[in-house]
Backbone as a chain_set.jsonl record, in Angstrom:
{"seq": "MKKIAVLNNKGGVGKSTISVHISYGLAKVGYKVLLIDMDGQNDSSLFLGITESAYTKTFYDLIDRRTSVSIEECIINARKNLDLLPSNHIDEINAEFHRCSRIDIILKEYLKGIDTLGYDYLIIDCGPQRTRINDAVLCYIDNVVMPVQVEAASVRAVGNIYEYLSDLRLDPGLVSLVVPNMYDQRTNDAKENLDSLKEFYSDKDILTPPVN", "coords": {"N": [[9.968, 108.405, -71.8], [10.2, 105.442, -73.412], [12.187, 102.521, -73.053], [13.688, 100.055, -74.826], [15.186, 96.887, -75.321], [16.424, 94.933, -77.983], [17.093, 91.709, -77.975], [18.827, 88.609, -77.789], [20.44, 85.69, -76.755], [21.554, 84.186, -78.716], [23.222, 84.266, -81.831], [22.461, 85.576, -85.125], [19.696, 85.624, -85.37], [18.111, 87.563, -86.239], [18.183, 90.082, -84.874], [19.161, 92.744, -85.427], [17.843, 93.365, -87.783], [15.176, 93.407, -86.914], [15.371, 95.384, -84.93], [15.849, 97.639, -86.484], [13.513, 97.696, -88.065], [11.444, 98.046, -86.105], [12.232, 100.478, -85.058], [12.115, 102.253, -87.279], [9.466, 101.919, -88.007], [8.139, 102.928, -85.74], [8.98, 105.52, -85.993], [7.896, 106.331, -88.385], [5.133, 106.532, -87.89], [5.092, 108.792, -86.36], [6.442, 108.98, -83.856], [9.315, 110.056, -81.93], [12.398, 108.629, -82.176], [15.259, 107.046, -80.906], [17.829, 105.032, -81.938], [20.183, 102.866, -80.649], [23.107, 101.399, -81.472], [24.478, 98.673, -80.395], [25.67, 96.384, -81.17], [28.49, 94.633, -82.055], [28.939, 94.152, -84.805], [27.776, 96.209, -86.08], [25.355, 96.195, -87.644], [22.829, 97.363, -87.559], [23.373, 100.05, -88.043], [24.382, 99.774, -90.623], [22.276, 98.738, -92.03], [20.606, 100.945, -92.13], [21.963, 102.376, -93.919], [24.212, 103.632, -93.127], [27.519, 104.162, -92.813], [30.907, 103.796, -91.245], [32.243, 106.03, -92.171], [30.448, 108.06, -92.014], [30.261, 109.143, -89.601], [31.992, 110.659, -86.743], [31.928, 110.537, -83.946], [31.067, 108.271, -81.443], [29.197, 105.99, -79.254], [31.417, 105.007, -77.817], [33.049, 107.272, -77.368], [31.715, 108.548, -75.356], [32.433, 107.124, -73.063], [35.123, 107.259, -73.026], [37.758, 108.338, -71.239], [39.637, 110.078, -72.055], [38.531, 111.938, -73.683], [36.074, 114.561, -73.942], [32.882, 114.743, -74.545], [29.559, 115.538, -75.632], [26.371, 113.858, -75.438], [24.782, 114.556, -77.546], [26.647, 115.182, -79.493], [27.319, 112.718, -80.429], [25.19, 111.567, -81.69], [23.435, 110.966, -84.673], [21.3, 111.894, -87.444], [19.173, 109.662, -89.019], [16.76, 109.077, -90.383], [13.63, 110.711, -90.959], [12.481, 111.629, -87.86], [13.97, 109.637, -86.713], [16.812, 108.84, -85.084], [20.273, 107.878, -84.761], [22.567, 106.321, -82.537], [25.626, 105.445, -83.007], [28.122, 102.775, -82.418], [31.444, 101.792, -81.715], [34.505, 99.955, -81.174], [33.799, 97.885, -79.418], [34.791, 95.75, -77.857], [36.489, 97.181, -76.141], [34.691, 98.775, -74.807], [33.243, 96.839, -73.484], [35.253, 95.881, -71.853], [35.743, 98.067, -70.204], [33.303, 98.264, -68.825], [33.44, 95.99, -67.41], [35.154, 96.862, -65.409], [33.566, 98.413, -63.839], [31.922, 98.833, -60.868], [29.137, 99.133, -60.394], [27.075, 97.981, -62.239], [24.467, 98.241, -62.711], [23.805, 100.896, -62.804], [25.326, 102.102, -64.777], [24.739, 102.64, -67.471], [22.816, 104.687, -67.229], [24.389, 106.637, -66.219], [26.208, 107.112, -68.322], [24.588, 107.782, -70.372], [23.514, 110.086, -69.659], [21.402, 112.793, -69.645], [19.873, 112.218, -71.881], [17.245, 111.937, -71.49], [16.323, 114.523, -71.788], [16.126, 115.096, -74.42], [13.834, 114.66, -75.907], [12.905, 112.194, -76.891], [10.659, 109.637, -77.66], [10.87, 106.894, -77.8], [13.523, 104.714, -77.087], [15.61, 102.458, -78.639], [17.558, 99.622, -78.328], [19.882, 97.891, -79.982], [21.246, 94.844, -79.415], [24.272, 92.873, -78.993], [25.029, 89.419, -79.459], [25.108, 86.749, -76.956], [26.168, 86.518, -73.469], [27.287, 89.421, -72.185], [29.177, 91.966, -70.595], [28.324, 94.462, -71.459], [25.686, 93.824, -72.327], [24.635, 93.06, -69.807], [24.519, 95.564, -68.544], [22.789, 96.878, -70.269], [20.367, 95.351, -69.822], [19.835, 96.059, -67.225], [19.075, 98.606, -67.529], [16.95, 99.006, -69.355], [13.358, 99.092, -70.086], [11.844, 97.038, -71.271], [12.113, 93.941, -73.095], [12.474, 92.896, -76.392], [12.397, 89.952, -77.978], [13.75, 88.256, -80.586], [13.32, 85.158, -82.163], [14.68, 82.686, -83.978], [12.923, 80.346, -86.058], [13.862, 77.592, -85.645], [15.32, 74.523, -84.529], [17.637, 74.669, -82.665], [17.653, 77.357, -81.834], [15.022, 77.779, -80.735], [15.216, 75.888, -78.647], [17.01, 77.314, -77.088], [15.635, 79.381, -75.912], [15.029, 79.514, -73.178], [17.41, 80.333, -72.151], [17.559, 83.08, -71.984], [15.91, 83.787, -69.86], [17.273, 82.5, -67.778], [19.422, 84.167, -67.809], [18.328, 86.702, -67.04], [17.531, 85.928, -64.513], [19.899, 85.405, -63.293], [20.962, 87.976, -63.167], [19.179, 88.964, -61.374], [16.787, 90.063, -62.247], [13.463, 90.921, -63.349], [11.69, 88.434, -64.913], [9.574, 89.239, -66.463], [10.421, 91.313, -67.996], [10.825, 90.521, -70.571], [8.872, 91.274, -73.122], [7.768, 90.907, -75.558], [7.929, 88.327, -77.989], [9.388, 87.293, -80.976], [8.823, 85.247, -83.438], [10.983, 84.316, -85.917], [12.155, 84.244, -89.355], [10.571, 82.172, -90.399], [9.729, 79.204, -92.089], [7.205, 78.119, -93.558], [6.783, 75.916, -95.176], [8.005, 73.641, -94.197], [7.882, 70.803, -92.113], [9.496, 70.825, -89.811], [9.86, 73.479, -89.126], [7.151, 74.156, -88.526], [6.749, 72.464, -86.268], [8.589, 73.506, -84.522], [7.583, 76.066, -84.155], [5.193, 75.465, -82.961], [6.266, 74.528, -80.594], [7.156, 76.876, -79.462], [4.68, 78.219, -79.149], [3.535, 76.609, -77.233], [5.261, 76.914, -75.075], [4.834, 79.613, -74.471], [2.165, 79.634, -73.751], [0.738, 80.602, -71.655], [1.129, 83.305, -71.739], [0.531, 86.342, -73.29], [2.405, 87.185, -75.327], [3.631, 86.395, -77.578], [4.269, 86.987, -81.022], [2.648, 86.814, -84.26], [4.335, 84.621, -86.603], [7.259, 85.652, -88.479], [7.783, 85.367, -91.774]], "CA": [[10.712, 107.644, -72.846], [10.28, 103.935, -73.28], [13.467, 101.935, -73.36], [13.425, 98.582, -75.271], [16.292, 96.203, -75.897], [16.207, 93.795, -78.846], [18.132, 90.856, -77.389], [18.769, 87.136, -77.745], [21.798, 85.259, -76.43], [22.043, 83.501, -79.869], [23.461, 85.126, -82.989], [21.802, 85.233, -86.361], [18.231, 85.425, -85.254], [17.49, 88.846, -86.832], [18.043, 91.222, -83.905], [19.436, 93.997, -86.011], [16.697, 93.607, -88.71], [13.924, 93.818, -86.166], [15.644, 96.614, -84.278], [15.692, 98.731, -87.498], [12.121, 97.833, -88.435], [10.718, 98.596, -84.985], [12.563, 101.923, -84.92], [11.67, 102.942, -88.427], [8.074, 101.818, -87.962], [7.679, 103.946, -84.83], [9.282, 106.89, -86.542], [6.899, 106.558, -89.517], [3.862, 106.912, -87.312], [5.232, 110.002, -85.697], [7.183, 108.981, -82.626], [10.701, 110.42, -82.019], [13.056, 107.377, -81.772], [16.723, 106.965, -80.953], [18.314, 103.599, -82.043], [21.517, 102.611, -80.205], [23.662, 100.21, -82.098], [25.443, 98.11, -79.455], [26.188, 95.216, -81.672], [29.788, 94.883, -82.631], [28.9, 94.058, -86.223], [27.127, 97.445, -86.611], [24.415, 95.92, -88.664], [21.719, 98.342, -87.591], [23.866, 101.207, -88.767], [24.552, 99.496, -92.045], [20.893, 98.535, -92.576], [20.108, 102.251, -92.307], [22.831, 102.973, -94.964], [25.225, 104.543, -92.416], [28.864, 103.517, -92.563], [31.76, 104.507, -90.32], [32.657, 107.214, -92.73], [29.422, 109.039, -91.933], [30.367, 109.715, -88.265], [33.245, 110.709, -86.062], [31.772, 110.301, -82.573], [30.154, 107.177, -81.141], [29.032, 105.71, -77.88], [32.718, 104.803, -77.125], [33.547, 108.522, -76.918], [31.073, 108.911, -74.088], [33.053, 106.531, -71.955], [36.559, 107.471, -73.175], [38.173, 109.321, -70.205], [40.586, 111.056, -72.68], [37.723, 112.942, -74.366], [34.863, 115.136, -73.308], [31.901, 114.987, -75.512], [28.21, 115.423, -75.122], [25.665, 112.773, -76.093], [24.273, 115.193, -78.777], [27.674, 115.135, -80.552], [27.456, 111.318, -80.926], [23.976, 111.202, -82.325], [23.323, 111.324, -86.083], [19.948, 111.666, -87.934], [19.141, 108.619, -89.945], [15.53, 109.267, -91.102], [12.722, 111.585, -90.251], [12.049, 111.134, -86.496], [14.816, 108.484, -86.304], [18.195, 109.189, -84.927], [21.099, 106.696, -84.442], [23.816, 106.464, -81.777], [26.517, 104.297, -83.331], [29.134, 102.303, -81.478], [32.614, 101.051, -82.159], [35.42, 99.487, -80.055], [32.832, 97.14, -78.569], [35.589, 95.022, -76.891], [37.019, 98.125, -75.162], [33.485, 99.171, -74.017], [32.944, 95.743, -72.527], [36.258, 95.812, -70.775], [35.474, 99.213, -69.3], [32.14, 97.972, -68.083], [33.894, 95.032, -66.351], [35.831, 97.563, -64.306], [32.563, 99.17, -63.104], [31.271, 98.111, -59.758], [27.71, 99.346, -60.38], [26.658, 97.793, -63.671], [23.068, 98.541, -62.712], [23.509, 102.281, -63.145], [26.32, 102.561, -65.633], [24.169, 103.293, -68.681], [22.163, 105.847, -66.777], [25.424, 107.747, -66.104], [26.866, 107.478, -69.539], [23.532, 108.415, -71.3], [22.985, 111.252, -68.861], [20.858, 113.965, -70.475], [19.1, 111.626, -72.953], [15.857, 112.245, -71.222], [15.933, 115.91, -72.184], [16.113, 115.307, -75.912], [12.54, 114.563, -76.477], [12.67, 110.922, -77.493], [9.555, 108.732, -77.209], [11.404, 105.478, -77.683], [14.983, 104.344, -77.192], [15.717, 101.055, -78.995], [18.972, 99.201, -78.226], [20.256, 96.612, -80.721], [22.292, 94.246, -78.553], [25.011, 91.844, -79.543], [24.592, 88.012, -78.876], [25.769, 86.205, -75.844], [26.17, 87.286, -72.225], [28.449, 90.333, -72.095], [28.932, 93.069, -69.584], [27.455, 95.451, -72.04], [24.288, 93.395, -72.189], [24.3, 93.196, -68.419], [24.19, 96.962, -68.354], [21.537, 97.143, -71.051], [19.192, 94.781, -69.159], [19.545, 96.877, -65.992], [18.696, 99.99, -67.905], [15.761, 99.113, -70.218], [12.04, 98.777, -69.562], [11.297, 95.874, -71.939], [12.978, 93.151, -74.003], [11.928, 92.234, -77.596], [13.321, 88.78, -78.274], [13.602, 87.543, -81.816], [13.727, 83.715, -82.028], [14.653, 81.975, -85.31], [12.171, 79.161, -85.923], [14.622, 76.39, -85.893], [15.408, 73.747, -83.257], [18.633, 75.13, -81.708], [17.235, 78.714, -81.436], [13.948, 77.529, -79.945], [15.591, 75.271, -77.369], [17.774, 78.292, -76.297], [14.808, 80.421, -75.41], [15.183, 79.498, -71.713], [18.641, 80.936, -71.661], [17.339, 84.51, -71.653], [15.326, 83.834, -68.573], [18.304, 82.227, -66.902], [20.265, 85.363, -67.835], [17.608, 87.621, -66.235], [17.533, 85.475, -63.168], [21.298, 85.587, -62.757], [21.044, 89.468, -62.885], [18.111, 89.278, -60.434], [15.893, 90.999, -62.839], [12.173, 90.352, -63.565], [11.485, 87.738, -66.317], [8.511, 89.88, -67.165], [10.992, 92.246, -68.903], [10.538, 89.984, -71.941], [7.424, 91.633, -73.316], [7.483, 90.493, -76.922], [8.785, 87.325, -78.576], [9.103, 87.381, -82.384], [9.302, 83.985, -84.241], [11.541, 84.888, -87.121], [12.647, 83.302, -90.436], [9.757, 80.948, -90.363], [9.522, 78.594, -93.282], [5.91, 77.34, -93.365], [6.689, 74.713, -95.971], [8.691, 72.542, -93.635], [7.351, 70.328, -90.798], [10.382, 71.235, -88.768], [9.437, 74.854, -88.719], [5.864, 74.071, -87.84], [6.974, 71.814, -84.983], [9.303, 74.451, -83.612], [6.633, 77.124, -83.833], [4.241, 74.825, -81.915], [6.944, 74.531, -79.231], [7.172, 78.277, -78.923], [3.341, 78.519, -78.741], [3.391, 75.918, -75.926], [6.077, 77.592, -74.053], [4.178, 80.889, -74.11], [0.707, 79.433, -73.806], [0.043, 81.307, -70.555], [1.525, 84.698, -71.794], [0.138, 86.932, -74.576], [3.548, 87.988, -75.817], [4.2, 85.779, -78.849], [3.667, 87.53, -82.21], [2.617, 85.871, -85.456], [5.744, 84.416, -87.248], [7.797, 86.45, -89.651], [8.17, 84.455, -92.828]], "C": [[10.746, 106.191, -72.512], [11.553, 103.411, -73.86], [13.364, 100.504, -73.602], [14.83, 98.135, -75.817], [15.784, 95.042, -76.849], [17.337, 92.841, -78.594], [17.812, 89.398, -77.546], [20.197, 86.693, -77.584], [22.38, 84.494, -77.677], [22.213, 84.482, -81.047], [22.63, 84.632, -84.21], [20.296, 84.988, -86.343], [17.529, 86.615, -85.869], [17.324, 90.018, -85.915], [18.193, 92.569, -84.539], [18.29, 94.33, -86.969], [15.494, 94.031, -88.007], [14.193, 95.129, -85.428], [15.374, 97.846, -85.271], [14.228, 98.823, -87.854], [11.277, 98.428, -87.369], [10.946, 100.127, -84.921], [12.018, 102.732, -86.046], [10.12, 103.021, -88.448], [7.554, 102.892, -87.003], [7.856, 105.305, -85.253], [8.241, 107.226, -87.632], [5.557, 106.95, -89.041], [3.992, 108.04, -86.341], [5.992, 110.109, -84.382], [8.637, 109.391, -82.926], [11.505, 109.257, -81.44], [14.643, 107.576, -81.871], [17.076, 105.409, -80.949], [19.773, 103.624, -81.676], [22.032, 101.333, -80.77], [24.776, 99.619, -81.177], [25.935, 96.722, -79.845], [27.534, 95.369, -82.386], [29.899, 94.801, -84.151], [28.274, 95.3, -86.898], [26.045, 97.283, -87.668], [23.229, 96.912, -88.718], [22.148, 99.585, -88.307], [23.924, 100.912, -90.32], [23.292, 99.337, -92.785], [20.273, 99.883, -92.857], [21.036, 103.053, -93.369], [23.88, 103.859, -94.4], [26.443, 103.733, -92.113], [29.701, 104.353, -91.674], [32.267, 105.825, -90.865], [31.724, 108.36, -92.536], [29.48, 109.654, -90.478], [31.736, 109.738, -87.736], [33.19, 110.414, -84.518], [30.751, 109.163, -82.433], [29.956, 107.046, -79.63], [30.381, 105.556, -77.087], [33.311, 106.162, -76.591], [32.959, 109.067, -75.617], [31.824, 108.291, -72.882], [34.562, 106.692, -71.931], [37.023, 108.603, -72.205], [39.103, 110.378, -70.897], [39.81, 112.115, -73.428], [36.579, 113.429, -73.514], [33.935, 115.523, -74.315], [30.509, 114.858, -74.977], [27.503, 114.372, -76.005], [25.094, 113.303, -77.488], [25.353, 115.134, -79.911], [27.814, 113.742, -81.191], [26.278, 110.848, -81.675], [23.913, 111.785, -83.774], [21.894, 111.095, -86.532], [19.991, 110.608, -89.047], [17.924, 108.701, -90.929], [14.765, 110.288, -90.425], [12.257, 111.004, -88.974], [12.949, 110.047, -85.933], [16.283, 108.918, -86.276], [19.013, 107.896, -84.556], [22.389, 107.156, -83.609], [24.635, 105.247, -82.11], [27.528, 103.892, -82.276], [30.313, 101.747, -82.289], [33.435, 100.686, -80.944], [34.559, 98.788, -78.966], [33.664, 96.377, -77.431], [36.076, 95.968, -75.818], [35.856, 98.573, -74.255], [33.19, 98.048, -73.032], [33.967, 95.615, -71.429], [36.103, 96.942, -69.765], [34.386, 98.942, -68.424], [32.454, 96.845, -67.05], [34.534, 95.672, -65.226], [34.796, 98.316, -63.423], [31.974, 98.315, -62.0], [29.745, 98.168, -59.763], [27.179, 99.266, -61.777], [25.181, 98.24, -63.826], [22.72, 100.043, -63.038], [24.418, 102.892, -64.145], [25.757, 103.262, -66.843], [23.438, 104.526, -68.315], [23.183, 107.021, -66.674], [25.953, 108.115, -67.485], [25.841, 108.112, -70.558], [22.847, 109.604, -70.529], [22.576, 112.371, -69.804], [19.972, 113.481, -71.654], [17.658, 111.917, -72.804], [15.339, 113.585, -71.607], [15.863, 116.123, -73.734], [14.843, 114.99, -76.663], [12.233, 113.241, -77.249], [11.451, 110.2, -76.89], [9.964, 107.397, -76.934], [12.907, 105.523, -77.801], [14.995, 102.811, -77.505], [17.256, 100.73, -78.945], [19.088, 97.861, -78.967], [21.401, 96.003, -80.022], [23.01, 93.1, -79.354], [24.563, 90.492, -78.886], [25.506, 87.751, -77.674], [25.711, 87.035, -74.588], [27.472, 88.135, -72.267], [28.177, 91.356, -71.01], [28.18, 94.207, -70.093], [25.978, 95.081, -71.999], [23.76, 93.379, -70.734], [23.758, 94.588, -68.054], [22.917, 97.4, -69.017], [20.295, 96.631, -70.277], [18.844, 95.484, -67.936], [19.007, 98.125, -66.344], [17.316, 100.07, -68.564], [14.474, 98.784, -69.474], [11.507, 97.38, -70.084], [12.321, 95.247, -72.841], [12.072, 92.656, -75.156], [12.823, 91.14, -77.921], [12.944, 88.077, -79.562], [14.067, 86.066, -81.588], [13.57, 83.064, -83.445], [13.908, 80.674, -85.102], [12.834, 77.935, -86.331], [14.98, 75.755, -84.537], [16.39, 74.373, -82.23], [18.242, 76.473, -81.11], [16.044, 78.601, -80.463], [14.324, 76.954, -78.61], [16.412, 76.312, -76.513], [16.918, 79.375, -75.7], [14.952, 80.529, -73.911], [16.414, 80.235, -71.244], [18.474, 82.395, -71.226], [16.757, 84.691, -70.268], [16.309, 83.489, -67.45], [19.247, 83.429, -66.686], [19.631, 86.439, -66.899], [17.646, 87.245, -64.785], [18.92, 85.704, -62.488], [21.504, 87.136, -62.359], [19.988, 89.933, -61.826], [17.177, 90.293, -60.961], [14.557, 90.141, -63.131], [12.06, 89.639, -64.939], [10.449, 88.437, -67.13], [9.127, 91.007, -68.106], [10.834, 91.818, -70.362], [9.124, 90.201, -72.254], [6.938, 91.35, -74.703], [8.423, 89.431, -77.448], [8.345, 87.231, -80.072], [9.633, 86.11, -83.087], [9.684, 84.429, -85.614], [12.086, 83.914, -88.102], [11.919, 82.074, -90.515], [9.423, 80.523, -91.814], [8.311, 77.64, -93.226], [5.792, 76.141, -94.244], [7.26, 73.494, -95.34], [7.921, 72.143, -92.277], [8.167, 70.737, -89.634], [10.019, 72.584, -88.262], [8.135, 74.867, -88.023], [5.946, 73.515, -86.423], [7.57, 72.815, -83.998], [8.439, 75.675, -83.197], [5.615, 76.646, -82.843], [4.887, 74.83, -80.625], [6.951, 75.86, -78.596], [5.692, 78.624, -78.356], [3.073, 77.823, -77.357], [4.061, 76.587, -74.825], [5.44, 78.874, -73.581], [2.671, 80.814, -74.023], [-0.082, 80.275, -72.723], [0.451, 82.804, -70.62], [1.151, 85.172, -73.22], [1.277, 87.808, -75.084], [4.149, 87.502, -77.154], [3.506, 86.343, -80.078], [3.43, 86.395, -83.243], [4.049, 85.742, -86.007], [6.007, 85.362, -88.406], [8.4, 85.524, -90.679], [9.682, 84.698, -93.248]], "O": [[11.253, 105.77, -71.472], [11.967, 103.767, -74.964], [12.992, 99.752, -72.701], [15.507, 98.819, -76.585], [14.852, 94.308, -76.521], [18.47, 93.14, -78.972], [16.653, 88.993, -77.446], [21.09, 87.259, -78.213], [23.572, 84.188, -77.688], [21.422, 85.411, -81.211], [22.188, 83.486, -84.294], [19.73, 84.267, -87.165], [16.304, 86.561, -85.973], [16.449, 90.859, -86.119], [17.423, 93.476, -84.227], [17.809, 95.463, -86.971], [14.816, 94.955, -88.457], [13.271, 95.936, -85.315], [14.784, 98.866, -84.915], [13.709, 99.936, -87.947], [10.433, 99.269, -87.678], [10.021, 100.923, -84.759], [11.492, 103.819, -85.81], [9.543, 104.034, -88.844], [6.665, 103.669, -87.352], [7.047, 106.185, -84.959], [7.788, 108.368, -87.716], [4.863, 107.674, -89.754], [3.08, 108.251, -85.542], [6.166, 111.206, -83.852], [9.148, 109.125, -84.014], [11.297, 108.923, -80.273], [15.178, 108.185, -82.797], [16.659, 104.652, -80.072], [20.551, 104.331, -82.317], [21.438, 100.276, -80.561], [25.915, 100.084, -81.231], [26.511, 95.985, -79.045], [27.649, 96.216, -83.273], [30.853, 95.324, -84.727], [28.254, 95.411, -88.124], [25.857, 98.168, -88.502], [22.715, 97.237, -89.789], [21.385, 100.137, -89.1], [23.546, 101.742, -91.147], [23.168, 99.704, -93.953], [19.455, 99.973, -93.773], [20.835, 104.243, -93.612], [24.397, 104.742, -95.085], [26.443, 102.793, -91.318], [29.33, 105.479, -91.344], [32.69, 106.676, -90.083], [32.074, 109.504, -92.825], [28.768, 110.623, -90.214], [32.59, 108.967, -88.173], [34.199, 110.099, -83.887], [29.755, 109.083, -83.152], [30.456, 107.848, -78.841], [30.481, 105.905, -75.91], [33.963, 106.204, -75.548], [33.551, 109.877, -74.904], [31.84, 108.88, -71.801], [35.218, 106.321, -70.958], [36.645, 109.755, -72.42], [39.311, 111.458, -70.344], [40.398, 113.134, -73.79], [36.179, 112.812, -72.527], [34.125, 116.563, -74.947], [30.277, 114.16, -73.99], [27.937, 114.045, -77.109], [24.968, 112.538, -78.444], [25.027, 115.051, -81.095], [28.332, 113.587, -82.297], [26.346, 109.776, -82.277], [24.289, 112.931, -84.023], [21.28, 110.15, -86.037], [20.829, 110.712, -89.943], [18.055, 108.433, -92.123], [15.188, 110.745, -89.363], [11.66, 109.928, -88.995], [12.735, 109.578, -84.815], [16.88, 109.297, -87.283], [18.423, 106.928, -84.076], [23.098, 108.117, -83.908], [24.398, 104.157, -81.589], [27.749, 104.637, -81.322], [30.147, 101.294, -83.422], [33.102, 101.061, -79.819], [34.63, 99.103, -77.778], [33.287, 96.373, -76.259], [36.078, 95.584, -74.648], [36.046, 98.728, -73.049], [32.915, 98.306, -71.861], [33.662, 95.303, -70.278], [36.326, 96.738, -68.572], [34.467, 99.355, -67.267], [31.835, 96.76, -65.989], [34.503, 95.122, -64.126], [35.16, 98.805, -62.353], [31.576, 97.174, -62.235], [29.115, 97.295, -59.167], [26.874, 100.268, -62.424], [24.727, 98.568, -64.923], [21.616, 100.399, -63.45], [24.332, 104.097, -64.382], [26.217, 104.341, -67.216], [23.451, 105.438, -69.141], [22.891, 108.176, -66.983], [26.127, 109.295, -67.79], [26.218, 108.862, -71.458], [21.713, 109.989, -70.816], [23.352, 112.814, -70.651], [19.382, 114.312, -72.345], [16.923, 112.118, -73.77], [14.136, 113.806, -71.744], [15.573, 117.215, -74.221], [14.789, 115.045, -77.892], [11.391, 113.222, -78.148], [11.289, 110.197, -75.67], [9.513, 106.771, -75.975], [13.462, 106.316, -78.56], [14.466, 102.003, -76.742], [18.09, 101.478, -79.456], [18.467, 96.862, -78.605], [22.482, 96.592, -80.019], [22.429, 92.475, -80.241], [23.824, 90.473, -77.901], [26.504, 88.433, -77.438], [25.24, 88.171, -74.635], [28.58, 87.608, -72.371], [27.038, 91.55, -70.586], [27.471, 94.885, -69.349], [25.126, 95.91, -71.678], [22.586, 93.654, -70.486], [22.737, 94.755, -67.387], [22.1, 98.144, -68.473], [19.317, 97.357, -70.099], [17.668, 95.539, -67.579], [18.448, 98.767, -65.454], [16.59, 101.047, -68.38], [14.507, 98.26, -68.361], [10.803, 96.673, -69.362], [13.264, 95.894, -73.297], [11.022, 92.064, -74.905], [14.006, 91.398, -78.14], [11.931, 87.38, -79.622], [15.063, 85.803, -80.914], [12.47, 82.937, -83.981], [14.168, 79.954, -84.137], [12.414, 77.28, -87.285], [14.931, 76.431, -83.509], [16.025, 74.581, -81.073], [18.501, 76.689, -79.926], [16.057, 79.281, -79.437], [13.859, 77.413, -77.567], [16.471, 76.153, -75.294], [17.456, 80.246, -75.016], [14.993, 81.657, -73.418], [16.481, 80.707, -70.109], [19.108, 82.88, -70.289], [17.084, 85.655, -69.577], [16.248, 84.043, -66.353], [19.772, 83.671, -65.6], [20.331, 87.013, -66.065], [17.776, 88.104, -63.913], [19.047, 86.115, -61.334], [22.135, 87.464, -61.354], [19.926, 91.105, -61.452], [16.799, 91.249, -60.283], [14.554, 88.91, -63.149], [12.322, 90.238, -65.982], [10.408, 88.279, -68.35], [8.397, 91.575, -68.917], [10.724, 92.651, -71.262], [8.243, 89.483, -71.78], [5.756, 91.549, -74.984], [9.637, 89.617, -77.364], [7.163, 87.112, -80.392], [10.842, 85.985, -83.281], [8.842, 84.867, -86.398], [12.463, 82.812, -87.705], [12.503, 81.004, -90.681], [8.932, 81.306, -92.627], [8.452, 76.47, -92.87], [4.827, 75.388, -94.121], [7.056, 72.392, -95.85], [7.438, 72.971, -91.504], [7.626, 70.982, -88.556], [9.887, 72.786, -87.055], [8.001, 75.535, -86.997], [5.304, 74.021, -85.503], [7.142, 72.954, -82.853], [8.547, 76.213, -82.095], [5.22, 77.401, -81.954], [4.242, 75.09, -79.609], [6.782, 76.005, -77.386], [5.532, 79.209, -77.286], [2.462, 78.407, -76.462], [3.494, 76.805, -73.755], [5.503, 79.192, -72.393], [1.98, 81.817, -74.2], [-1.267, 80.585, -72.837], [0.166, 83.534, -69.67], [1.421, 84.489, -74.208], [1.124, 89.019, -75.246], [5.034, 88.124, -77.74], [2.288, 86.213, -80.201], [3.906, 85.266, -83.126], [4.858, 86.66, -85.879], [5.126, 85.781, -89.157], [9.462, 84.95, -90.437], [10.194, 84.015, -94.134]]}, "num_chains": 1, "name": "protein.A"}
């Protein structure tokens, strides 16, 4: 099972949109996919048409010591080959993770058994900024897909993700795909910012064509 985080420390760059499109695209070509919505805004769930009224168990129930639920009870089917593990009480989850001494293994423990469910891909839609949840996600996944809005502030912030990985003593090579997003080819500003991204990644073949 390949584990991928869609992550950027900056909000509003299209993480949830890209998470859903990657997940659904993989499902459409026959892979079995689990999308975990770890963004407090629950946009991935909403983009799939799934609201809080559609489920009773979430990732939070897996860490709530007052309950005893299996991961299967928290997963709901969203599309053919595509399942969703929703989340709520993100602040409480983050606080619980702050109490954990081994952030590097915490998700492996809470998602115990997921390897037996037959998924080919696990996609995690992450919230913005540095959080203890994102620390745990980065220690758990195999690769990072990083959307970058093609505007000055977002492009300048690209280095932050590498600082984040360095602080966690993780390999910067975890970032395996960078997606220039919301590109407006009509403006010189967008073209200049895209050129900056191309220059930054000139020695790595991980930058995709821009998404208009």
